[in-house]
Each structure stands twice: as C-alpha cells, then as structure tokens.
SERO-659377 format. One record per atom (N, C-alpha, C): residue number from 1; atom name; x, y, z. Coordinates in steps of 0.1 Angstrom, whole numbers. Example, Ala and Ser with C-alpha at 12.3 -4.5 7.8 and 13.67 -1.06 7.14 Angstrom:
PT   i at    xx    yy    zz
PT   1  N   132   -57    78
PT   1 CA   123   -45    78
PT   1  C   132   -33    78
PT   2  N   128   -22    71
PT   2 CA   137   -11    71
PT   2  C   129     0    79
This chain:
PT   i at    xx    yy    zz
PT   1  N     8   -12     0
PT   1 CA     0     0     0
PT   1  C     9    12     0
PT   2  N     5    23    -8
PT   2 CA    13    35    -9
PT   2  C    13    42     5
PT   3  N    25    47     9
PT   3 CA    26    54    21
PT   3  C    22    68    20
PT   4  N    17    74    32
PT   4 CA    13    88    32
PT   4  C    25    97    30
PT   5  N    23   107    23
PT   5 CA    34   117    20
PT   5  C    35   128    30
PT   6  N    47   134    32
PT   6 CA    48   146    40
PT   6  C    57   155    32
PT   7  N    56   168    35
PT   7 CA    64   178    28
PT   7  C    77   181    36
PT   8  N    88   180    29
PT   8 CA   101   182    36
PT   8  C   108   194    29
PT   9  N   116   201    36
PT   9 CA   122   213    31
PT   9  C   137   214    36
PT  10  N   146   220    27
PT  10 CA   160   222    31
PT  10  C   165   233    22
PT  11  N   178   236    24
PT  11 CA   185   246    15
PT  11  C   198   240    11
PT  12  N   200   240    -2
PT  12 CA   213   235    -8
PT  12  C   217   244   -19
PT  13  N   230   250   -17
PT  13 CA   235   259   -27
PT  13  C   227   272   -28
PT  14  N   222   275   -40
PT  14 CA   215   287   -42
PT  14  C   200   286   -41
PT  15  N   195   274   -37
PT  15 CA   181   272   -37
PT  15  C   176   266   -23
PT  16  N   164   270   -20
PT  16 CA   156   262   -10
PT  16  C   149   251   -18
PT  17  N   149   239   -12
PT  17 CA   143   227   -19
PT  17  C   132   222   -11
PT  18  N   122   217   -17
PT  18 CA   110   211   -10
PT  18  C   106   199   -19
PT  19  N   100   189   -12
PT  19 CA    95   177   -19
PT  19  C    85   170   -10
PT  20  N    75   164   -17
PT  20 CA    66   155   -10
PT  20  C    71   141   -11
PT  21  N    74   135     1
PT  21 CA    80   121     1
PT  21  C    74   114    13
PT  22  N    75   100    13
PT  22 CA    70    93    24
PT  22  C    79    92    36
PT  23  N    91    97    35
PT  23 CA   100    96    46
PT  23  C   112   106    44
PT  24  N   119   109    55
PT  24 CA   131   117    55
PT  24  C   141   111    45
PT  25  N   143    98    47
PT  25 CA   153    91    38
PT  25  C   150    93    24
PT  26  N   137    91    20
PT  26 CA   133    93     6
PT  26  C   136   107     1
PT  27  N   133   117    10
PT  27 CA   136   131     6
PT  27  C   151   133     4
PT  28  N   159   128    13
PT  28 CA   174   129    12
PT  28  C   178   123    -1
PT  29  N   173   111    -5
PT  29 CA   177   105   -18
PT  29  C   173   113   -30
PT  30  N   161   119   -29
PT  30 CA   156   127   -40
PT  30  C   165   140   -42
PT  31  N   169   146   -30
PT  31 CA   177   158   -31
PT  31  C   192   155   -35
PT  32  N   195   142   -34
PT  32 CA   209   138   -37
PT  32  C   219   142   -26
PT  33  N   214   143   -14
PT  33 CA   222   147    -2
PT  33  C   231   135     2
PT  34  N   243   138     5
PT  34 CA   253   127     9
PT  34  C   255   127    24
PT  35  N   246   134    31
PT  35 CA   246   133    46
PT  35  C   232   136    51
PT  36  N   230   133    64
PT  36 CA   216   134    69
PT  36  C   214   148    73
PT  37  N   207   156    64
PT  37 CA   205   170    67
PT  37  C   195   172    78
PT  38  N   186   162    81
PT  38 CA   177   164    92
PT  38  C   184   163   105
PT  39  N   193   154   107
PT  39 CA   201   153   119
PT  39  C   210   165   121
PT  40  N   214   171   110
PT  40 CA   222   183   111
PT  40  C   214   196   114
PT  41  N   201   195   113
PT  41 CA   192   206   115
PT  41  C   191   215   103
PT  42  N   195   210    91
PT  42 CA   195   217    79
PT  42  C   183   214    71
PT  43  N   174   205    75
PT  43 CA   162   201    68
PT  43  C   151   198    78
PT  44  N   139   199    74
PT  44 CA   128   197    83
PT  44  C   115   193    76
PT  45  N   106   188    83
PT  45 CA    92   186    78
PT  45  C    85   199    78
PT  46  N    79   203    67
PT  46 CA    73   216    66
PT  46  C    58   216    70
PT  47  N    53   226    77
PT  47 CA    39   227    80
PT  47  C    33   239    73
PT  48  N    40   245    64
PT  48 CA    35   256    56
PT  48  C    25   251    46
PT  49  N    12   255    47
PT  49 CA     2   250    38
PT  49  C     5   252    23
PT  50  N    12   264    20
PT  50 CA    15   266     6
PT  50  C    26   257     1
PT  51  N    36   254     9
PT  51 CA    46   244     6
PT  51  C    40   230     5
PT  52  N    32   227    14
PT  52 CA    25   214    14
PT  52  C    17   212     1
PT  53  N     9   223    -3
PT  53 CA     1   222   -15
PT  53  C     9   221   -27
PT  54  N    21   229   -28
PT  54 CA    29   228   -40
PT  54  C    36   215   -41
PT  55  N    41   209   -30
PT  55 CA    48   196   -31
PT  55  C    38   185   -34
PT  56  N    26   185   -28
PT  56 CA    16   175   -30
PT  56  C    11   175   -45
PT  57  N    12   187   -51
PT  57 CA     7   188   -65
PT  57  C    17   181   -74
PT  58  N    30   180   -70
PT  58 CA    40   173   -78
PT  58  C    48   164   -69
PT  59  N    42   153   -63
PT  59 CA    49   145   -54
PT  59  C    61   138   -60
PT  60  N    72   138   -52
PT  60 CA    84   131   -57
PT  60  C    92   140   -65
PT  61  N    87   152   -69
PT  61 CA    95   161   -78
PT  61  C   102   171   -69
PT  62  N   115   174   -70
PT  62 CA   122   183   -62
PT  62  C   118   197   -67
PT  63  N   112   205   -58
PT  63 CA   108   219   -62
PT  63  C   118   229   -56
PT  64  N   120   240   -62
PT  64 CA   130   250   -58
PT  64  C   125   264   -58
PT  65  N   132   272   -50
PT  65 CA   130   287   -51
PT  65  C   143   293   -46
PT  66  N   146   305   -50
PT  66 CA   159   311   -46
PT  66  C   160   311   -31
PT  67  N   172   308   -27
PT  67 CA   175   306   -13
PT  67  C   172   319    -5
PT  68  N   165   318     6
PT  68 CA   162   329    14
PT  68  C   150   337    10
PT  69  N   144   334    -1
PT  69 CA   132   341    -5
PT  69  C   119   335     1
PT  70  N   108   342     0
PT  70 CA    95   337     4
PT  70  C    86   334    -7
PT  71  N    92   332   -19
PT  71 CA    84   330   -31
PT  71  C    79   315   -31
PT  72  N    71   312   -41
PT  72 CA    65   299   -42
PT  72  C    76   289   -48
PT  73  N    74   277   -44
PT  73 CA    83   266   -49
PT  73  C    79   262   -63
PT  74  N    89   260   -72
PT  74 CA    86   256   -86
PT  74  C    96   245   -90
PT  75  N    92   238  -100
PT  75 CA   101   228  -105
PT  75  C   113   234  -111
PT  76  N   112   245  -118
PT  76 CA   123   252  -124
PT  76  C   123   267  -118
PT  77  N   133   270  -110
PT  77 CA   134   283  -104
PT  77  C   146   291  -109
PT  78  N   144   304  -109
PT  78 CA   156   313  -113
PT  78  C   166   314  -101
PT  79  N   178   317  -105
PT  79 CA   188   319   -95
PT  79  C   185   331   -86
PT  80  N   190   332   -74
PT  80 CA   187   343   -66
PT  80  C   193   356   -72
PT  81  N   186   367   -71
PT  81 CA   191   380   -77
PT  81  C   200   387   -67
PT  82  N   197   385   -54
PT  82 CA   205   392   -43
PT  82  C   213   382   -36
PT  83  N   226   381   -39
PT  83 CA   235   372   -32
PT  83  C   244   380   -23
PT  84  N   241   392   -20
PT  84 CA   249   400   -11
PT  84  C   247   397     4
PT  85  N   253   405    12
PT  85 CA   253   402    27
PT  85  C   240   408    33
PT  86  N   231   414    25
PT  86 CA   219   420    31
PT  86  C   208   410    33
PT  87  N   210   398    29
PT  87 CA   199   388    31
PT  87  C   197   384    45
PT  88  N   185   383    50
PT  88 CA   183   380    64
PT  88  C   188   366    67
PT  89  N   193   364    79
PT  89 CA   198   351    83
PT  89  C   186   342    86
PT  90  N   189   329    87
PT  90 CA   178   319    90
PT  90  C   171   323   103
PT  91  N   179   327   113
PT  91 CA   173   331   126
PT  91  C   164   343   125
PT  92  N   168   352   116
PT  92 CA   160   364   114
PT  92  C   147   360   107
PT  93  N   148   351    97
PT  93 CA   136   347    90
PT  93  C   126   340   100
PT  94  N   132   331   109
PT  94 CA   124   324   118
PT  94  C   117   333   128
PT  95  N   124   345   130
PT  95 CA   118   354   141
PT  95  C   105   361   136
PT  96  N   102   360   124
PT  96 CA    90   366   119
PT  96  C    77   358   124
PT  97  N    77   357   136
PT  97 CA    66   348   142
PT  97  C    52   352   138
PT  98  N    48   365   140
PT  98 CA    34   369   137
PT  98  C    31   367   122
PT  99  N    41   368   113
PT  99 CA    38   366    99
PT  99  C    39   352    94
PT 100  N    44   343   102
PT 100 CA    45   329    98
PT 100  C    31   323    96
PT 101  N    31   315    85
PT 101 CA    18   309    82
PT 101  C    15   297    91
PT 102  N     3   296    95
PT 102 CA    -1   285   104
PT 102  C    -5   273    96
PT 103  N    -4   261   102
PT 103 CA    -7   249    95
PT 103  C   -22   250    90
PT 104  N   -24   244    79
PT 104 CA   -38   244    73
PT 104  C   -47   236    82
PT 105  N   -59   241    84
PT 105 CA   -69   234    91
PT 105  C   -79   227    82
PT 106  N   -76   226    69
PT 106 CA   -85   220    60
PT 106  C   -86   205    62
PT 107  N   -98   199    60
PT 107 CA   -99   185    63
PT 107  C   -90   177    53
PT 108  N   -85   166    58
PT 108 CA   -77   157    50
PT 108  C   -85   151    39
PT 109  N   -80   152    27
PT 109 CA   -87   146    15
PT 109  C   -80   132    13
PT 110  N   -86   121    17
PT 110 CA   -80   108    16
PT 110  C   -77   104     1
PT 111  N   -87   108    -8
PT 111 CA   -85   105   -22
PT 111  C   -72   112   -27
PT 112  N   -71   125   -24
PT 112 CA   -60   133   -28
PT 112  C   -47   127   -22
PT 113  N   -48   123   -10
PT 113 CA   -36   117    -3
PT 113  C   -31   105   -11
PT 114  N   -41    96   -14
PT 114 CA   -37    84   -21
PT 114  C   -32    87   -35
PT 115  N   -38    96   -41
PT 115 CA   -33   100   -55
PT 115  C   -19   106   -54
PT 116  N   -16   114   -44
PT 116 CA    -3   120   -42
PT 116  C     7   109   -40
PT 117  N     3    99   -31
PT 117 CA    12    88   -28
PT 117  C    16    80   -41
PT 118  N     5    77   -49
PT 118 CA     8    70   -61
PT 118  C    16    78   -71
PT 119  N    13    91   -72
PT 119 CA    21   100   -80
PT 119  C    36   100   -76
PT 120  N    38   100   -63
PT 120 CA    52   100   -58
PT 120  C    59    87   -62
PT 121  N    52    76   -61
PT 121 CA    58    63   -65
PT 121  C    62    63   -80
PT 122  N    53    69   -88
PT 122 CA    55    70  -102
PT 122  C    68    78  -105
PT 123  N    69    90   -98
PT 123 CA    80    98  -100
PT 123  C    93    92   -95
PT 124  N    92    84   -83
PT 124 CA   103    77   -78
PT 124  C   109    67   -88
PT 125  N    99    60   -94
PT 125 CA   103    50  -104
PT 125  C   109    56  -116
PT 126  N   104    68  -120
PT 126 CA   109    75  -131
PT 126  C   124    80  -129
PT 127  N   126    84  -116
PT 127 CA   140    88  -113
PT 127  C   149    76  -113
PT 128  N   144    65  -108
PT 128 CA   153    53  -107
PT 128  C   156    49  -122
PT 129  N   146    49  -130
PT 129 CA   149    45  -144
PT 129  C   158    55  -151
PT 130  N   157    68  -148
PT 130 CA   166    78  -153
PT 130  C   180    75  -148
PT 131  N   182    73  -135
PT 131 CA   195    70  -130
PT 131  C   201    57  -136
PT 132  N   192    47  -138
PT 132 CA   197    34  -144
PT 132  C   201    36  -158
PT 133  N   194    45  -165
PT 133 CA   197    48  -179
PT 133  C   210    56  -180
PT 134  N   212    65  -171
PT 134 CA   225    73  -170
PT 134  C   236    63  -167
PT 135  N   234    54  -158
PT 135 CA   245    45  -154
PT 135  C   248    35  -166
PT 136  N   237    31  -173
PT 136 CA   240    22  -184
PT 136  C   248    30  -195
PT 137  N   245    43  -197
PT 137 CA   252    51  -207
PT 137  C   266    52  -202
PT 138  N   269    55  -189
PT 138 CA   283    56  -184
PT 138  C   290    42  -186
PT 139  N   283    31  -183
PT 139 CA   289    18  -185
PT 139  C   293    15  -199
PT 140  N   283    19  -208
PT 140 CA   286    17  -223
PT 140  C   298    26  -227
PT 141  N   299    38  -221
PT 141 CA   311    46  -224
PT 141  C   324    40  -219
PT 142  N   323    34  -207
PT 142 CA   335    28  -201
PT 142  C   339    16  -210
PT 143  N   329     8  -215
PT 143 CA   332    -4  -223
PT 143  C   338     1  -236
PT 144  N   333    12  -242
PT 144 CA   338    17  -255
PT 144  C   353    21  -253
PT 145  N   355    28  -242
PT 145 CA   369    32  -239
PT 145  C   378    20  -237
PT 146  N   373    10  -230
PT 146 CA   381    -2  -228
PT 146  C   384    -9  -241
PT 147  N   374   -10  -249
PT 147 CA   376   -16  -262
PT 147  C   386    -9  -271
PT 148  N   386     5  -270
PT 148 CA   396    13  -277
PT 148  C   410    11  -271
PT 149  N   410    10  -258
PT 149 CA   423     7  -252
PT 149  C   429    -7  -256
PT 150  N   420   -17  -255
PT 150 CA   424   -30  -259
PT 150  C   429   -31  -274
PT 151  N   421   -24  -282
PT 151 CA   425   -24  -297
PT 151  C   439   -17  -299
PT 152  N   441    -5  -292
PT 152 CA   454     2  -293
PT 152  C   465    -7  -287
PT 153  N   462   -14  -276
PT 153 CA   473   -22  -270
PT 153  C   476   -34  -278
PT 154  N   466   -40  -285
PT 154 CA   468   -51  -294
PT 154  C   477   -47  -306
PT 155  N   473   -35  -311
PT 155 CA   481   -29  -322
PT 155  C   496   -27  -318
PT 156  N   498   -21  -306
PT 156 CA   511   -19  -301
PT 156  C   519   -32  -300
PT 157  N   512   -42  -294
PT 157 CA   519   -55  -291
PT 157  C   523   -61  -305
PT 158  N   514   -61  -314
PT 158 CA   517   -66  -328
PT 158  C   528   -59  -334
PT 159  N   528   -46  -333
PT 159 CA   539   -38  -339
PT 159  C   553   -41  -333
PT 160  N   552   -43  -319
PT 160 CA   564   -46  -312
PT 160  C   570   -60  -316
PT 161  N   560   -70  -318
PT 161 CA   564   -83  -322
PT 161  C   571   -83  -336
PT 162  N   565   -75  -345
PT 162 CA   570   -74  -359
PT 162  C   584   -67  -359
PT 163  N   585   -57  -350
PT 163 CA   598   -50  -349
PT 163  C   609   -59  -344
PT 164  N   605   -67  -333
PT 164 CA   615   -77  -328
PT 164  C   619   -87  -338
PT 165  N   609   -92  -346
PT 165 CA   612  -102  -356
PT 165  C   622   -96  -367
PT 166  N   619   -84  -371
PT 166 CA   627   -77  -382
PT 166  C   641   -74  -376
PT 167  N   641   -69  -364
PT 167 CA   654   -66  -357
PT 167  C   663   -79  -356
PT 168  N   656   -90  -353
PT 168 CA   663  -103  -352
PT 168  C   669  -107  -365
PT 169  N   661  -105  -376
PT 169 CA   665  -109  -389
PT 169  C   677  -100  -394
PT 170  N   676   -87  -391
PT 170 CA   687   -78  -394
PT 170  C   700   -82  -387
PT 171  N   698   -85  -374
PT 171 CA   710   -89  -366
PT 171  C   716  -102  -371
PT 172  N   708  -111  -376
PT 172 CA   713  -123  -381
PT 172  C   721  -120  -394
PT 173  N   716  -111  -402
PT 173 CA   723  -107  -414
PT 173  C   736  -100  -411
PT 174  N   736   -92  -401
PT 174 CA   748   -85  -397
PT 174  C   758   -95  -392
PT 175  N   754  -105  -384
PT 175 CA   763  -115  -379
PT 175  C   769  -124  -391
PT 176  N   760  -127  -401
PT 176 CA   765  -134  -413
PT 176  C   775  -126  -421
PT 177  N   772  -113  -422
PT 177 CA   781  -105  -430
PT 177  C   795  -104  -422
PT 178  N   794  -102  -409
PT 178 CA   806  -102  -401
PT 178  C   814  -114  -402
PT 179  N   807  -126  -403
PT 179 CA   814  -139  -404
PT 179  C   821  -140  -418
PT 180  N   813  -135  -428
PT 180 CA   819  -135  -442
PT 180  C   831  -126  -443
PT 181  N   830  -115  -436
PT 181 CA   841  -105  -436
PT 181  C   853  -111  -430
PT 182  N   851  -118  -418
PT 182 CA   863  -124  -411
PT 182  C   869  -135  -420
PT 183  N   860  -143  -427
PT 183 CA   865  -153  -436
PT 183  C   873  -147  -447
PT 184  N   868  -136  -453
PT 184 CA   875  -130  -464
PT 184  C   888  -124  -459
PT 185  N   889  -118  -447
PT 185 CA   901  -113  -442
PT 185  C   912  -124  -440
PT 186  N   907  -135  -435
PT 186 CA   917  -147  -433
PT 186  C   922  -152  -446
PT 187  N   913  -153  -456
PT 187 CA   917  -158  -469
PT 187  C   927  -148  -476
PT 188  N   924  -135  -474
PT 188 CA   933  -125  -480
PT 188  C   946  -125  -473
PT 189  N   947  -126  -460
PT 189 CA   959  -127  -453
PT 189  C   968  -138  -458
PT 190  N   962  -150  -460
PT 190 CA   970  -161  -465
PT 190  C   975  -158  -479
PT 191  N   966  -154  -488
PT 191 CA   970  -151  -502
PT 191  C   980  -140  -503
PT 192  N   978  -130  -495
PT 192 CA   988  -119  -495
PT 192  C  1002  -123  -491
PT 193  N  1002  -132  -481
PT 193 CA  1015  -137  -476
PT 193  C  1022  -145  -487
PT 194  N  1014  -154  -494
PT 194 CA  1020  -162  -505
PT 194  C  1026  -153  -516
PT 195  N  1018  -143  -520
PT 195 CA  1022  -134  -530
PT 195  C  1034  -125  -527
PT 196  N  1034  -121  -514
PT 196 CA  1046  -113  -510
PT 196  C  1059  -122  -510
PT 197  N  1057  -135  -506
PT 197 CA  1068  -144  -505
PT 197  C  1073  -146  -520
PT 198  N  1064  -148  -529
PT 198 CA  1068  -149  -543
PT 198  C  1075  -137  -548
PT 199  N  1070  -125  -544
PT 199 CA  1076  -113  -549
PT 199  C  1091  -112  -543
PT 200  N  1093  -116  -531
PT 200 CA  1106  -115  -525
PT 200  C  1116  -125  -532
PT 201  N  1110  -136  -535
PT 201 CA  1119  -146  -543
PT 201  C  1122  -141  -557
PT 202  N  1113  -134  -563
PT 202 CA  1115  -129  -577
PT 202  C  1126  -118  -576
PT 203  N  1126  -110  -566
PT 203 CA  1136   -99  -565
PT 203  C  1150  -105  -561
PT 204  N  1150  -118  -557
PT 204 CA  1163  -124  -554
PT 204  C  1168  -119  -540
C-alpha cells in the first residue's frame, strides 16, 4: 500500500528545496544529499500550507525557489538575484513569528492523499529509471573506452612483435656479414702472404 506523503524542506546551494515524500530518507535520496540534513538541523518537515500544497501537487518532484526568498516553490526556479550580505539570516527569518503561516486546518482529503502517494511512487520509479539509464550510458562509455584501449594495446603489441622479428633478422644478417668479412680477411691474409713471398723470391 502506498505510504502517506509529507512535505520536507531544506536549503542546498543557491536554492531552497522542497519535496513531498513518504520519509526523510526518501527526501534525502531525491535531493541527492550525501549526509543526513535532518540530523544536522538543515532540513525539516514543513507545516507551511503553501509548501505542502505545492509539493503534493507534484509528489516526488524536487521543487526549488531562490534561497532565502519567500516565493513559491517551482520545478524550475531562477537563481537568486540578491547574493549580497543583506539577506536576512535563518534566525531572522524564523523570528517573523506573527507573519509565519499556520498549518492548514482544511480536512484531509483521503483520495487526494492516495493520489499523491501513487504519483510519488511513479516519480520515484521515473527517477530510478533515469539513474539506471544514465548508469547504463556511463557503463557503455566505459566499455567503449576499454575496447579502444584493448585495440590500441593489441596494435602496439603486434607492432612490437613485428619490430622484434625484423630486428632479429637484421641482426642475423649483420652476424652473417661479419662472419663472411672475417673469412675474407683470413683468406686475403694467406693469399697476400704467399704473393709477398713470391715477390721476395723474384727480387732475389
């Protein structure tokens, strides 16, 4: 059975984030947080009726608004226009007690709750499929790179083997020529010695 959703809120980077999710863990996963923002006091369950309504309208979708603003949460929000030091601190924003919105006293719509929960599950599955698709694409890229590496390595190995074979053949030729040269030198020394002896005898 689909679990009841709650609205959760945090701030990451330039944006305040909000989402309708069945648990804090699910909200953290959807935000892509690598630590427990709730334990750190950087995230909370929201009781703002406007935030609840916005998140329940798009359960499982991370909604944004410029950090520190009081605007409405949207799926696609503009970057903050005022990034200076004049922005009120979290403590200052919290101190606006009289202006803070009270929890909605509207009766709970069970049908809407169930629909939001099913919509959340659908969005969660969509995100999972998207992540799986991205991981498959990354894996395919890694496999293509590995194939290219293997091909280049095989070409290098083959070239090295051919070079070694040719170098060995050339070395064998050099050694054969050296042997022939030594043989020729020995033959010439003997012949030269005979001819010189004959020349000495002829001169008397």
